[in-house]
N, CA, C and O atoms as CSV, one atom per row, in Angstrom:
chain,resi,resn,atom,element,x,y,z
A,1,MET,N,N,0.838,-1.163,0.000
A,1,MET,CA,C,0.000,0.000,0.000
A,1,MET,C,C,0.891,1.236,0.000
A,1,MET,O,O,1.848,1.339,0.767
A,2,SER,N,N,0.549,2.162,-0.876
A,2,SER,CA,C,1.348,3.382,-0.995
A,2,SER,C,C,0.739,4.513,-0.183
A,2,SER,O,O,-0.460,4.532,0.095
A,3,THR,N,N,1.592,5.448,0.187
A,3,THR,CA,C,1.146,6.675,0.835
A,3,THR,C,C,1.486,7.834,-0.085
A,3,THR,O,O,2.634,8.006,-0.496
A,4,TYR,N,N,0.473,8.624,-0.401
A,4,TYR,CA,C,0.621,9.771,-1.280
A,4,TYR,C,C,0.579,11.034,-0.434
A,4,TYR,O,O,-0.099,11.081,0.592
A,5,THR,N,N,1.306,12.057,-0.868
A,5,THR,CA,C,1.132,13.360,-0.236
A,5,THR,C,C,-0.188,13.927,-0.747
A,5,THR,O,O,-0.726,13.442,-1.742
A,6,ASP,N,N,-0.709,14.940,-0.078
A,6,ASP,CA,C,-1.970,15.507,-0.535
A,6,ASP,C,C,-1.835,16.113,-1.932
A,6,ASP,O,O,-2.781,16.070,-2.719
A,7,ALA,N,N,-0.653,16.681,-2.248
A,7,ALA,CA,C,-0.432,17.233,-3.587
A,7,ALA,C,C,-0.426,16.124,-4.635
A,7,ALA,O,O,-1.006,16.291,-5.707
A,8,GLU,N,N,0.224,14.988,-4.343
A,8,GLU,CA,C,0.239,13.849,-5.269
A,8,GLU,C,C,-1.169,13.292,-5.454
A,8,GLU,O,O,-1.555,12.919,-6.562
A,9,ALA,N,N,-1.926,13.238,-4.372
A,9,ALA,CA,C,-3.291,12.711,-4.455
A,9,ALA,C,C,-4.150,13.576,-5.363
A,9,ALA,O,O,-4.944,13.051,-6.144
A,10,ARG,N,N,-4.004,14.893,-5.275
A,10,ARG,CA,C,-4.765,15.790,-6.157
A,10,ARG,C,C,-4.329,15.617,-7.605
A,10,ARG,O,O,-5.163,15.585,-8.510
A,11,ARG,N,N,-3.034,15.507,-7.821
A,11,ARG,CA,C,-2.492,15.425,-9.176
A,11,ARG,C,C,-2.787,14.056,-9.820
A,11,ARG,O,O,-3.094,13.986,-11.010
A,12,ASP,N,N,-2.695,12.992,-9.045
A,12,ASP,CA,C,-2.840,11.638,-9.585
A,12,ASP,C,C,-3.992,10.890,-8.920
A,12,ASP,O,O,-3.836,9.747,-8.492
A,13,LEU,N,N,-5.147,11.543,-8.840
A,13,LEU,CA,C,-6.287,10.932,-8.162
A,13,LEU,C,C,-6.681,9.606,-8.806
A,13,LEU,O,O,-7.000,8.649,-8.101
A,14,ASP,N,N,-6.663,9.540,-10.129
A,14,ASP,CA,C,-7.047,8.304,-10.811
A,14,ASP,C,C,-6.125,7.154,-10.417
A,14,ASP,O,O,-6.591,6.043,-10.166
A,15,ARG,N,N,-4.825,7.415,-10.362
A,15,ARG,CA,C,-3.860,6.383,-9.971
A,15,ARG,C,C,-4.080,5.951,-8.526
A,15,ARG,O,O,-4.004,4.763,-8.213
A,16,LEU,N,N,-4.353,6.914,-7.641
A,16,LEU,CA,C,-4.615,6.611,-6.244
A,16,LEU,C,C,-5.859,5.725,-6.108
A,16,LEU,O,O,-5.842,4.756,-5.349
A,17,LEU,N,N,-6.929,6.044,-6.830
A,17,LEU,CA,C,-8.157,5.254,-6.748
A,17,LEU,C,C,-7.963,3.850,-7.316
A,17,LEU,O,O,-8.492,2.880,-6.773
A,18,GLU,N,N,-7.208,3.742,-8.404
A,18,GLU,CA,C,-6.935,2.422,-8.975
A,18,GLU,C,C,-6.131,1.565,-7.998
A,18,GLU,O,O,-6.382,0.368,-7.861
A,19,GLU,N,N,-5.170,2.180,-7.327
A,19,GLU,CA,C,-4.390,1.432,-6.345
A,19,GLU,C,C,-5.265,1.001,-5.178
A,19,GLU,O,O,-5.140,-0.125,-4.695
A,20,ALA,N,N,-6.147,1.881,-4.719
A,20,ALA,CA,C,-7.059,1.516,-3.628
A,20,ALA,C,C,-7.926,0.335,-4.040
A,20,ALA,O,O,-8.190,-0.557,-3.234
A,21,LEU,N,N,-8.365,0.327,-5.285
A,21,LEU,CA,C,-9.184,-0.779,-5.775
A,21,LEU,C,C,-8.377,-2.074,-5.838
A,21,LEU,O,O,-8.856,-3.135,-5.439
A,22,ARG,N,N,-7.159,-1.976,-6.340
A,22,ARG,CA,C,-6.302,-3.154,-6.519
A,22,ARG,C,C,-5.776,-3.684,-5.185
A,22,ARG,O,O,-5.783,-4.893,-4.955
A,23,GLU,N,N,-5.320,-2.789,-4.304
A,23,GLU,CA,C,-4.665,-3.189,-3.055
A,23,GLU,C,C,-5.604,-3.229,-1.853
A,23,GLU,O,O,-5.253,-3.772,-0.806
A,24,GLY,N,N,-6.800,-2.652,-2.004
A,24,GLY,CA,C,-7.744,-2.613,-0.891
A,24,GLY,C,C,-7.789,-1.275,-0.177
A,24,GLY,O,O,-8.784,-0.939,0.466
A,25,GLU,N,N,-6.702,-0.508,-0.290
A,25,GLU,CA,C,-6.690,0.833,0.282
A,25,GLU,C,C,-5.444,1.583,-0.176
A,25,GLU,O,O,-4.468,0.984,-0.627
A,26,ALA,N,N,-5.500,2.899,-0.050
A,26,ALA,CA,C,-4.351,3.780,-0.307
A,26,ALA,C,C,-4.409,4.880,0.747
A,26,ALA,O,O,-5.484,5.201,1.255
A,27,ARG,N,N,-3.270,5.449,1.072
A,27,ARG,CA,C,-3.211,6.476,2.118
A,27,ARG,C,C,-2.788,7.818,1.548
A,27,ARG,O,O,-2.033,7.903,0.580
A,28,ILE,N,N,-3.303,8.862,2.185
A,28,ILE,CA,C,-2.933,10.236,1.840
A,28,ILE,C,C,-2.413,10.897,3.108
A,28,ILE,O,O,-3.092,10.914,4.135
A,29,ARG,N,N,-1.193,11.445,3.027
A,29,ARG,CA,C,-0.595,12.124,4.177
A,29,ARG,C,C,-0.597,13.624,3.892
A,29,ARG,O,O,-0.075,14.085,2.877
A,30,ARG,N,N,-1.199,14.369,4.815
A,30,ARG,CA,C,-1.229,15.824,4.678
A,30,ARG,C,C,0.059,16.426,5.215
A,30,ARG,O,O,0.827,15.759,5.908
A,31,ALA,N,N,0.283,17.679,4.893
A,31,ALA,CA,C,1.504,18.367,5.318
A,31,ALA,C,C,1.622,18.430,6.841
A,31,ALA,O,O,2.727,18.459,7.382
A,32,ASP,N,N,0.469,18.451,7.535
A,32,ASP,CA,C,0.506,18.522,9.000
A,32,ASP,C,C,0.701,17.150,9.646
A,32,ASP,O,O,0.701,17.042,10.872
A,33,GLY,N,N,0.868,16.095,8.832
A,33,GLY,CA,C,1.140,14.761,9.345
A,33,GLY,C,C,-0.072,13.849,9.482
A,33,GLY,O,O,0.082,12.646,9.693
A,34,ARG,N,N,-1.277,14.404,9.365
A,34,ARG,CA,C,-2.464,13.549,9.462
A,34,ARG,C,C,-2.524,12.624,8.253
A,34,ARG,O,O,-2.165,13.012,7.141
A,35,VAL,N,N,-2.982,11.400,8.483
A,35,VAL,CA,C,-3.050,10.393,7.417
A,35,VAL,C,C,-4.496,9.947,7.252
A,35,VAL,O,O,-5.198,9.696,8.231
A,36,PHE,N,N,-4.928,9.853,5.997
A,36,PHE,CA,C,-6.273,9.412,5.661
A,36,PHE,C,C,-6.167,8.164,4.793
A,36,PHE,O,O,-5.238,8.024,3.997
A,37,THR,N,N,-7.119,7.268,4.955
A,37,THR,CA,C,-7.134,6.038,4.185
A,37,THR,C,C,-8.322,6.058,3.231
A,37,THR,O,O,-9.443,6.384,3.621
A,38,VAL,N,N,-8.057,5.704,1.975
A,38,VAL,CA,C,-9.103,5.619,0.955
A,38,VAL,C,C,-9.320,4.142,0.656
A,38,VAL,O,O,-8.381,3.424,0.313
A,39,ARG,N,N,-10.570,3.693,0.789
A,39,ARG,CA,C,-10.919,2.290,0.509
A,39,ARG,C,C,-12.093,2.255,-0.450
A,39,ARG,O,O,-12.972,3.114,-0.377
A,40,PRO,N,N,-12.126,1.271,-1.355
A,40,PRO,CA,C,-13.286,1.156,-2.232
A,40,PRO,C,C,-14.500,0.679,-1.430
A,40,PRO,O,O,-14.371,-0.125,-0.507
A,41,GLU,N,N,-15.658,1.179,-1.790
A,41,GLU,CA,C,-16.892,0.767,-1.124
A,41,GLU,C,C,-17.300,-0.601,-1.643
A,41,GLU,O,O,-17.161,-0.893,-2.831
A,42,GLN,N,N,-17.798,-1.427,-0.750
A,42,GLN,CA,C,-18.250,-2.755,-1.142
A,42,GLN,C,C,-19.501,-2.625,-2.006
A,42,GLN,O,O,-20.336,-1.745,-1.796
A,43,GLY,N,N,-19.608,-3.520,-2.979
A,43,GLY,CA,C,-20.774,-3.511,-3.851
A,43,GLY,C,C,-22.046,-3.774,-3.073
A,43,GLY,O,O,-22.034,-4.451,-2.044
A,44,LYS,N,N,-23.130,-3.238,-3.568
A,44,LYS,CA,C,-24.408,-3.401,-2.888
A,44,LYS,C,C,-25.279,-4.363,-3.670
A,44,LYS,O,O,-26.430,-4.059,-3.984
A,45,GLY,N,N,-24.728,-5.518,-3.980
A,45,GLY,CA,C,-25.473,-6.528,-4.709
A,45,GLY,C,C,-26.598,-7.100,-3.866
A,45,GLY,O,O,-26.631,-6.928,-2.648
A,46,SER,N,N,-27.487,-7.757,-4.507
A,46,SER,CA,C,-28.612,-8.379,-3.832
A,46,SER,C,C,-28.134,-9.575,-3.019
A,46,SER,O,O,-27.242,-10.299,-3.460
A,47,PRO,N,N,-28.710,-9.797,-1.841
A,47,PRO,CA,C,-28.352,-10.998,-1.084
A,47,PRO,C,C,-28.812,-12.255,-1.805
A,47,PRO,O,O,-28.407,-13.361,-1.448
A,48,LEU,N,N,-29.652,-12.093,-2.812
A,48,LEU,CA,C,-30.110,-13.240,-3.592
A,48,LEU,C,C,-29.167,-13.572,-4.737
A,48,LEU,O,O,-29.366,-14.572,-5.427
A,49,ASP,N,N,-28.143,-12.752,-4.953
A,49,ASP,CA,C,-27.143,-13.028,-5.989
A,49,ASP,C,C,-26.174,-14.083,-5.471
A,49,ASP,O,O,-25.151,-13.756,-4.869
A,50,VAL,N,N,-26.498,-15.328,-5.703
A,50,VAL,CA,C,-25.648,-16.426,-5.258
A,50,VAL,C,C,-25.289,-17.285,-6.461
A,50,VAL,O,O,-26.036,-17.351,-7.438
A,51,GLU,N,N,-24.162,-17.929,-6.379
A,51,GLU,CA,C,-23.755,-18.808,-7.462
A,51,GLU,C,C,-24.609,-20.065,-7.451
A,51,GLU,O,O,-25.004,-20.559,-6.395
A,52,GLY,N,N,-24.883,-20.566,-8.634
A,52,GLY,CA,C,-25.662,-21.791,-8.757
A,52,GLY,C,C,-24.837,-23.009,-8.391
A,52,GLY,O,O,-23.608,-22.957,-8.349
A,53,VAL,N,N,-25.524,-24.095,-8.131
A,53,VAL,CA,C,-24.874,-25.362,-7.802
A,53,VAL,C,C,-25.221,-26.352,-8.897
A,53,VAL,O,O,-26.397,-26.581,-9.179
A,54,ASP,N,N,-24.216,-26.935,-9.511
A,54,ASP,CA,C,-24.451,-27.905,-10.567
A,54,ASP,C,C,-24.760,-29.256,-9.945
A,54,ASP,O,O,-23.886,-29.906,-9.371
A,55,LEU,N,N,-26.023,-29.669,-10.068
A,55,LEU,CA,C,-26.437,-30.952,-9.510
A,55,LEU,C,C,-26.415,-32.052,-10.551
A,55,LEU,O,O,-26.724,-33.205,-10.248
A,56,GLY,N,N,-26.057,-31.708,-11.764
A,56,GLY,CA,C,-25.992,-32.701,-12.822
A,56,GLY,C,C,-27.370,-33.165,-13.285
A,56,GLY,O,O,-27.506,-34.270,-13.809
A,57,LEU,N,N,-28.393,-32.330,-13.095
A,57,LEU,CA,C,-29.750,-32.677,-13.509
A,57,LEU,C,C,-30.084,-32.004,-14.834
A,57,LEU,O,O,-29.632,-30.892,-15.107
A,58,THR,N,N,-30.860,-32.669,-15.634
A,58,THR,CA,C,-31.337,-32.064,-16.883
A,58,THR,C,C,-32.592,-31.262,-16.574
A,58,THR,O,O,-33.197,-31.422,-15.515
A,59,ALA,N,N,-32.970,-30.412,-17.491
A,59,ALA,CA,C,-34.189,-29.619,-17.331
A,59,ALA,C,C,-35.397,-30.536,-17.194
A,59,ALA,O,O,-36.307,-30.265,-16.411
A,60,GLU,N,N,-35.400,-31.604,-17.947
A,60,GLU,CA,C,-36.527,-32.540,-17.878
A,60,GLU,C,C,-36.639,-33.178,-16.493
A,60,GLU,O,O,-37.744,-33.355,-15.980
A,61,GLU,N,N,-35.508,-33.522,-15.890
A,61,GLU,CA,C,-35.527,-34.109,-14.549
A,61,GLU,C,C,-36.056,-33.117,-13.520
A,61,GLU,O,O,-36.825,-33.487,-12.633
A,62,VAL,N,N,-35.648,-31.869,-13.637
A,62,VAL,CA,C,-36.121,-30.843,-12.707
A,62,VAL,C,C,-37.633,-30.685,-12.847
A,62,VAL,O,O,-38.346,-30.615,-11.847
A,63,ILE,N,N,-38.117,-30.629,-14.077
A,63,ILE,CA,C,-39.555,-30.495,-14.315
A,63,ILE,C,C,-40.304,-31.696,-13.754
A,63,ILE,O,O,-41.381,-31.537,-13.180
A,64,ALA,N,N,-39.749,-32.895,-13.910
A,64,ALA,CA,C,-40.388,-34.099,-13.373
A,64,ALA,C,C,-40.478,-34.026,-11.851
A,64,ALA,O,O,-41.502,-34.408,-11.284
A,65,PHE,N,N,-39.430,-33.543,-11.173
A,65,PHE,CA,C,-39.463,-33.409,-9.718
A,65,PHE,C,C,-40.532,-32.405,-9.286
A,65,PHE,O,O,-41.249,-32.636,-8.312
A,66,ILE,N,N,-40.636,-31.303,-10.006
A,66,ILE,CA,C,-41.642,-30.286,-9.681
A,66,ILE,C,C,-43.039,-30.862,-9.842
A,66,ILE,O,O,-43.890,-30.676,-8.972
A,67,ARG,N,N,-43.282,-31.552,-10.932
A,67,ARG,CA,C,-44.601,-32.140,-11.169
A,67,ARG,C,C,-44.930,-33.187,-10.105
A,67,ARG,O,O,-46.066,-33.259,-9.638
A,68,GLU,N,N,-43.962,-33.980,-9.729
A,68,GLU,CA,C,-44.177,-34.987,-8.700
A,68,GLU,C,C,-44.543,-34.329,-7.376
A,68,GLU,O,O,-45.444,-34.790,-6.676
A,69,GLY,N,N,-43.852,-33.265,-7.041
A,69,GLY,CA,C,-44.149,-32.536,-5.802
A,69,GLY,C,C,-45.535,-31.934,-5.828
A,69,GLY,O,O,-46.209,-31.912,-4.797
A,70,ARG,N,N,-45.977,-31.452,-6.951
A,70,ARG,CA,C,-47.318,-30.882,-7.060
A,70,ARG,C,C,-48.398,-31.953,-6.948
A,70,ARG,O,O,-49.472,-31.695,-6.404
A,71,ARG,N,N,-48.125,-33.139,-7.451
A,71,ARG,CA,C,-49.109,-34.231,-7.369
A,71,ARG,C,C,-49.315,-34.692,-5.935
A,71,ARG,O,O,-50.411,-35.122,-5.576
A,72,GLU,N,N,-48.282,-34.608,-5.117
A,72,GLU,CA,C,-48.358,-35.080,-3.735
A,72,GLU,C,C,-49.188,-34.176,-2.837
A,72,GLU,O,O,-49.533,-34.576,-1.725
A,73,ARG,N,N,-49.512,-33.000,-3.275
A,73,ARG,CA,C,-50.267,-32.066,-2.436
A,73,ARG,C,C,-51.687,-32.441,-2.376
A,73,ARG,O,O,-52.477,-31.767,-1.714
């Protein structure tokens, strides 16, 4: 993780943001010695966005299971 001076951060903001994205954070040090950390915000995806699980079933098999479940009601 790199530390940029405030002047470098103003001049090369795009580079600073890309590094924060790649490394997880970047720091900016002001002339008075205070240090600030820039981090990318986490995506706000849906909690329903999950990866599928390959069960090795064909579409026809899935449809047959659904129909069987409906018949049992």
